[in-house]
Residue, then its C-alpha position, 0 to 999 in steps of 0.5 A: m500499499s505504501a508503494a502508492t506514495q512512491v509512484d511517478v504520477k506522470q505515468f497516469g497522464k491527464v486524469a479524470v475524476m468522475l463525480g456527481g452523476a445522475s443517481a440518487e447518491r449524486e450529492v455524496s458523489l460530488r463530495s467524495g469526488h472533490a475530496v479525491l480531486n483535491a488530494l490528487c492535485e496536491a500530490g501533483v497529479d494532473a487531475h480534473a473533475f468530470d461529471p457525466a451528468e453534464k458531459a458526454i462520456t466521449d468527451l474523455i477522448t476529445e479532452k485527451f484523458q488517459t486515466v479515470v478515477i471513478m467516484l460515482h456512487g450508485r447506479g450509472g457509475e457503481d453498477g458496471s455500466m460506466q465500467g463497461a463504457l470505459q472498457l469500450l473507450k480503452l481507458p484505464y479506470t479504478g476499482s472493480g470491473v464490470l462483473g464485480s461492480a454489477l454483482a456488488m451493486d445487487k444486494v440480492r445476487t451478492k447474498q446468493i453468492w455468499q450463501t452458496l459459498g457458505l459465508p455467513t449472512a442473515k436470513y432473507h426473502i426477496a420481494e418482486k414488484r411484478s408478483f408481490d402479494a401483501g398477504s405474504c407479509k405476515v408469513i415473512m415476518a414470522s420467518l425472519g423475526d420480530i424486526v426486518m430490514v427492507k432494502p432496495a436491491q440496487e441502491g446505496s448509502s441506505i437510500g430507501i431502507a427501512k426497519v420494520t416491526s409489523a406486517t403492516q409496516l413491512e407492506t408499506a416499507i416494501q411499497d416505498a422501496f419499490k419506488y427505487d427498485d423493482t426487487v427488494l431484499l427483506e433481511q432478518f435484523i441482527h441485534g448487535p454492532e455494525f462493523t466495516v472493513t476496507i479492502l485496498n489492493g487485496e489487503a484488509l485495513p483495520s476494522i471500524r465499529m459504528s454506533t448511532p442513536r438513530t434507528f439504524y445506520d441510515y443516510q442521515a447517520k452516515y452523512h449528516s448526524d454529529s451523534t454517530e460514533y466511529f471506533c477505529p480501532s474497533g475494539l475487537s480482539a486480535e483474533d477477531e480482527s484477523m478473522l474479520g479481515k480474512m472474511a472481508c477479503e473472501a467476501f469481496h473476491a467472491v463477487s469479483g471485487s478488485g482494487w479497493g472497496r469496503v465490506d460491511f458486517m453485523q455482529d450478533r449477541s453471541g459474537s458471530f459476524y454476518l455479511l451485510e453488503a460489499n461496496t465497490v466505490p465507497g464514500m470518500t467524504e470527510k465523514s466516510l469510513v475508508p479514509m478513517a481506516a486508512k488513517q489508522a493504517g498509517l495512510s494520509f488521505s493523499q496517500l489513500a487517493l494515490a493508492i486508489l489511483c494506482t488500482a486503475k487498469v484496462a480490464 
């Protein structure tokens, strides 16, 4: 990881930092992108902002960009579509490729892969807009427990997510989630702390434990609340820290993640860990988790940005 601070930044040529976009996570992407852009410029990289919501993707060629740093969150940037477009343009880009991006963006497919491989993940059901029957809500609640998390399959930053405690609430939350996605994940709620592990070039950085007085670690808690607490070191034993890091790397690899990313967990009251989801373009704002883990590992924000730039490749 430290090698990223030794590289000749000229090898990347003119660098486009993709930010903004048209997804529901545009606001966070703009903040992430500008933070990374500033860090790269300070490190001597010839980096420039590029918002695909305002420019045609072919302008990358017209404006003679040679490398792309993807800081787009959500659909259109984190789901494999932008990765595929950049491959057609033969431009090296950071992070996971088309398959890894598409799989990790889809919470349902991710869970199915992890479940097939025997990796621990909470019990779940799938609700499809085309066939959803409100009458099934009581059965689902009975199957998953007293508390259920409702998640659009392909949104990030906790957008559209709800925590419900009754069949009536479940039906309402599913209908609300259908506004974001035709497929909705219904997941058993795990009572206990939430952890996250950053993956950088195949290595796990120190885990972070999150605590919020809110109902759960939602969009407000992630980006706006001053009451959210972060613990890094997370307080795990050396044995559990090592185990969690290995599980994060295995889970990320299982969905074809590469370069850099983040894997989220819940720990139940017995101490067992359960995989929640994988993120291939995690937030890089002032409140984001990846920079926090990197700092604990001895990397400054600028060094982290350079390390991410070094993941750029032509898939």
